[in-house]
N, C-alpha and C positions, 0 to 999 in steps of 0.2 A: 470457652467455645462461643464462637458469636455465627452465629445461626444466619444463613442467606434468605431461607423461606422456611416458615414454621409448616409442620405437615396440614396442618389444617387450612393454612395461606395457600398453599400449593395445592390440593385438591378438591378447594372452592375454585380457583383459578383454571382449573383445568378439568373440570367435571369429570374428575376419577374415581373409579372407585377400589377401596382400600383390602387390599386381601394380606392379611398379616396382620401383628401388634407395629403400628406405625410409630417412627421413631418422634421423638419432640420437633424434629426438624431436620434440615440437610445445613451443609457447610458449603455446599457448590454445586454446578451442573456439569457433568462427562457426558461427550458422547463416545469417547476413546479409552477404551480398559488400558492402554500404557500408560497414558498421563493420570489416570483415574485418583484422586487420592482418597482415604478412608474418610467418612462420613458424606461424601458427595453421592445426587442423586442419579444414577447412567439411565440416560435417556435411548432408550433402544431403537434409533430410527432406522430404516431402511434404506437403503442409498440405492443408485444405479447398480453398483456393484457388490458392494456388501450390507450385508441384512443385521444388524446391530443387534439381534433377540439371537444370533448365533456368539454370542459373547456375552448374556447375561450371567453364566458360570464362572466367566473371568472377572468380569464386575462385582461378583459376591465374593470372590478369594481375593480381589483387591480390597475389599473394605468397604464395598459400596451402601451406604445406611439405603437406600431403596434402588427399586428399578422401576422405570416408568414402560409399560409392554403395550401392545395390540391385545384386545379380546381375543381377536382372532388366531393370537401365538400362545394363549395362557393354556393350553391343552398340554403343550410341547414340553412346557417349562417347568413339569411335574417335580422334579426334582430341586427346583430354587427354595434355600430356606430364608433370603432376605424378604422383606416387606415388598411389595408390588402396588403400585397404581395402575389400574387397567384401565386405559382409555380407546376410544374407537381407531385414531391415527395418531400417533407417538407426535410427528413433526408438527400435526395441527396442536397437539396439546403443548408443546413447548412454544407457537406462536403467543397461544392464550396466555400462557405464562410470563411471556413476555411484554403482551398487553397488560397484563397486570404490574409488572414493576413499571411501566411505565405511566400508568395510572396513580401508581403508589408514592413516585418520585416527586423532590422540587428542584431536582437537579436543573439546570440549563444544558438545552439537549442540542449537541450538534451533528451536523450532518453533511459530509463531504463525499464529492464525487470528482470526475474528471478523466480525460483521456491520459494524461502524465502525471504523476506524484501523490497520487492519494496517497498511500500507505506512507510515503515520507512524511506527507501534510499531516496526517493524522496521528502519527510520532511525534512532530515537533511540538504541534498541540500540547500533546500528554507533558510532557516536560516544560510546556512555557504557562499552562492550564495550571499544573499540580503548586504553582509557586502561591497560588492564592488561593488552594483546597483541595478534596479529594477527588481525584479523575478518575473514571471510568471509561475505558476505549478497548476497542476491540483487541483481539491476539492476532498477531501476523495478518494475511490478510482477507480474515473474516468477513467478507462483504457480498456474500449470494445469500439465496433465500434461505440456506439454513444458518449459515455465520451470523446474520443479522439478528435472529429471533434468539439464537444463543448467547449472543452478548448481551442480546438486552434481556434478556430472563438472570443473566449473572449479574447485573447490576444491582451494588448493594441500596437499601434502603437511606442511607446519609450520603449518597456520590453528590458532590455539586457542580460537578460537568461531567456530564456524557457525551463520549465523541463517538461517532458513528462513521464507519466506510462504507459506501455504500458503489457496488462496481456493477457493470451489464454487458452483458455483450450480445445483446437483441433488444426492440422496442417492447415496450410494457413490463420489463423485468426492473426498474427502480419503482415503479410507482406503487404496488405493495407493499413494498418495505421501506418507505420512506412514508408512507400512510402509518405505519405499525410505531415508526420511530416517533415521528411527530416532532421533531427539531422546533426551536426558537430561531435558530440560524441555518441555513442550507448556504454551502459551498459549491462553486464549479469551478475547480483549479484553471480547467483549460479545456479546448475540445481540439483534437486531430485526427489524423487517420490511425484509428485503431480498428480490430474487430470489422473493416471495411467489406469484409466478405459477407457479412451479415446485414449490410447498409447498401443503398443506393451514392451517396454520397455522404460527405463530411457534415452537409447540414442537416442531415438525417441522424448524423451521432447528435448535432446539435440540440436536436428534439427529444432523443431519447432521455438526455443525460439533464436534458428542461423537467423532466418528470420530477425530478427531485424539490422542485417547489411547489408541485401539488400536496405535501406532507406538511407545510410549514404550518402552524399553530395561528389563528388572529393576530392580528399585530406584529408577527415574525419577521425576520429579516433574511434577505436573498442578497448572497455576496457575490460577485462575478470578475473575472479578470479585464481589467479595462484593454490590455494589450492584445488580448486575443482577436483572431480573424475574425471571428462571429460574434463579438460583442453586439452589434446590433441585433442580432437574431436571438440573443439571449436573454435582451433587454427586452425584445417586444412579449417572448415565450414566458418571460417573470409577470409580466404585465395580464397576460394571459390565464395564468394561473393565478391572480389575484392578491400578489405579491403587496403588501403595502409602502413596505420599506427596502427601494433597491437601492444596496451602496456598492461601491466597486475598489478594487486593488490595482496598482499599479506603476509603470513611469510616468502616465503620459499626463499633463496639464489635467486638472478635473476630475484625478482621481481622489475618491476619499480616503485613501490610506495610501499615500503617493511615496514611493522611493524618490527620495532629493538629491542626495548622492551617496556615492559609494566609493572608498578606496581600497585594493587589494593590498595588506601587506604578509607575503608570507603565504601562508593556508587561512589566514583570518580576513574577512571581512568586514570592514568598519562601515556602518549605514547609519546616515539620516533618514526616518519616516515623518512625513508632515501628516497630523490629521486634526482634525476639531480646532483649528486654527495654531496648534503648536506643531514646534520641530521636537523628536525625540533622538535621541543618539542610541547605538548600540551596538555589539561585537556578534558577529557568526559565526565561531573557531572552526570551521569546515569550508573544504576548498569550491570553489565552482558558485562562480556568481550567478549564475542562473537558478540556484537555490533560492534565492534572495524574493524572487515571485511567490514561492512559497511562504515565505517568511513572512510576506505582507498580507496575504491571507491570513497567515497565524493570528498573527498581530491585530488585525482587523477582528477576527472573532472573539480573541480575548478583549475587545473593546465592546464588543456587542451584549457578550454574554457576564458583563460587568467584572469583570478579571480586576485586579489591581496591576494597573499599567507600568507602576515603576518596576515591582515584581516582576511583571512579563518580561520587560524591557534586560530586567539581569540576568533572567532565567534562560535568553539565545543565546549569554556564552556556552553554557552548558550544553547544548543541541547535540545530537550524534545520529547519526543514520545509519539503516540496519545491514544484515547482512546481502552482498550481491549489490548493493546501491552505494559504491563508490569505495570501498574500504580501499585505502592504501596500505599495501606489504613491502618491506624490505628483504628482498629475497637474493641469494646467494649461488651463482651456477659457476661451478669452478672457482675461476679467479673472479668474475665477473659479476660485479655487483647492478641488480636491477629493480628497478620498482615495478609492481602489479595493481593496476586498478582496477579490480573486482564490482563490475558491471554486470554479471551474471545473472540478475535477476532480470528476467525478462525484456521483449523490447519491442517496439515499435516506430516509426520514423520520427515521432517526433522526441521519444525518451532515445533512439541512438543521436539524434543530433544532439540533442545535450550531453551527451556521452561523448561525442566525438569533438565537439566543442571544448568540454572540459580536458581532454587527453592534448587539446593544441594549447592552453592556458599550461599543463606541466612543464616543465622546464627538465629536457633529458642534463647528466650530468657528462662531462668532457667531451669525448667523442659520440654518446650516445645518440639515440635516433627516438621519434615516435612510433610505435607501432601497434598496430592496431588487427586483434584477433577475432574475426565479426562470423556471425552465424543468420541462419534463417531469421527474418521476420515472419511471422506466421499469421492467418490469417486476415490477408491482406485482398483477395479476391483476384479482380482483374487486375487490378491497380499492381500487383504484385512485382511483376517485373521492372516497370517504371520506376516504383518506389526505391527498389533495392538497386537501380543505376543511378538513380538521383544523388545518391549516398557517395558519388565518387567526386562529383564538385565540393562537397563539404569536407571528404578527407584532404583535397589540395588545399582547399581555403585554410583548413587546419595544421598546413603543412604537418602531414603524417607522413613518414617516409616508406613505411612499408607496411603493405594489408597483405592479412592471411583469412582467408576464406573458406569456410565448412558449409555443409548443409544439402540442400535440394534446389531451395527457389533461389539461393544469393549469387548463384553461379553468373549472371547476368554484370554483376558489380566486377566480378573479378574482369571480365572482357572488356567491361569500361574501363577500368583502370589500366589494364592494356599489360605486357609483359615488365615493362620500366617500373610501373609502383606495386604491380600484384606481384605477390612472391609463390602466389599458388591458388587452387582452391582445392578441396579435400572432399571427401566423403562425413568426416564426423570430427569431432574435435582431439581423439586418438591420434588422426594422421596430422593436424594443424599442430597439435604440441611438438609432435616431432619436426615439422619442421621451424618452427618457433625455434627450437633450440638449435639448431643449425645455422639459423642467422643472428641469436642474439650475441651480444655483445656487451660491455661493461657502461654503464647510464642508462642504457637503453628504459624508457616507460613504455610498457605494454598494458592494454587495456581491453581485454575481452567484455565482447555483450552480444547476445543472442535470444531470442526465444526459448523459453522454460523448458520446451519439446527437446532443444537441440544438447540439455543437459551441460549447460558449460559450467553451473556450480562443481562440477566434478572435472572438470579443466580445474579449474582454479584450486580444488582441494586438492589434486594432486603434486601441482607445482607450489602449496605450500608444502604438504609431507615432506616433499623429497629435497627443495630449495631452502627453506626456511633458513636465515643467516644471521642477521641482526634482526630487534626489535620492531615489533608493530609500530608502523606511525600511528598516530592519534588523531591526526586529520581525517576525518570520514565526512563523503559527500555522496550524492548522486542520485538520479532519478529514476523511477521503474513507469511500467507503465501501467 
């Protein structure tokens, strides 16, 4: 049995008071009894809606090795028989354990943020870096005030590469998290209009993203997108933050990690990347040329983190993306075979653009058409109507013949498209689904995308469950917000 933390080290890091006979150590850390494994420590975090202390009994039944609980809740836990670590504040104790994990590791640490592509880029890094050594990276999108410390506290001592996604929807959110992570390399994938409701402008978003530079260790690296509209601003902010080594990735000449050429063959992108005075070749076996920007950042990180570049380039061929980020499914509706592109994981203007462009790259079969089923892009503030209307031009440029919209704030897009291009606007995904089935014909390519609040993932699940015909395509791609 491999221990993640010995109990003595856990107690020392959290300044916890032991109650009961402590085990030798713990095998992992959990904050959710539904996924807790025997031998793990359960941290009873109090959230906005749920208090983990209400689930300590469930953790005990699931086989938790111990539970970390708040002093003020101890009296109410009288019937608990597993060992307890009593602390003043459970979330703060987890942060302290995270700091101890960072202090003990010899791993090269990478932090990544951006308006679009954080999770996809992190998962690509996981695959590419694993070719050179043990990788520890956050599960799902654990990129907030509890997800980052949880991921860090879970990092095994023998990790070679640690990859941490850091998100934000307001200023001063990245700063404390990156100072906990203390990366050797900090990456900003891009800056775009996301969470505009909390910011005055996209420049303000750039300032918030640039907080990631403030935690970089002395002598560490910043890595930014040379093709981004806010490149000059990010460069200035990196300098103000004291970044000693700022490098760039992109298509523009002068990029340190430059996409020299690319050729698309089916769902595969054959690319050449120039770096360090040499040209390297590789293959990305997922559709969507826009994904190559993320890959440039990934290969830049691999180089800066000391990974084996030959192995890293070979590993690019095995990259896949996650659920709701461009998965393609071959489905059958009656006699009509159609392709479903699942882009249901969240949406902002930049990720919506990427998804629509990917639909434009897709080739319908026979008399098939390109169909977009789109829902609200949320949290865009006063710019919402304008940004939704602007999607009409994108849809036209990418030869999308049919658009179906659903939600409260995307109605202006349906108006902008007019009756010839819009097949209707609906209240929710269920009504949009009914319309889709009315217009669907053999050979169509259907792409669905919306902010998570529209629950378009349920639309995808319903279509897959009811119309699964042929096997899923292996090619997957996508961008998330």
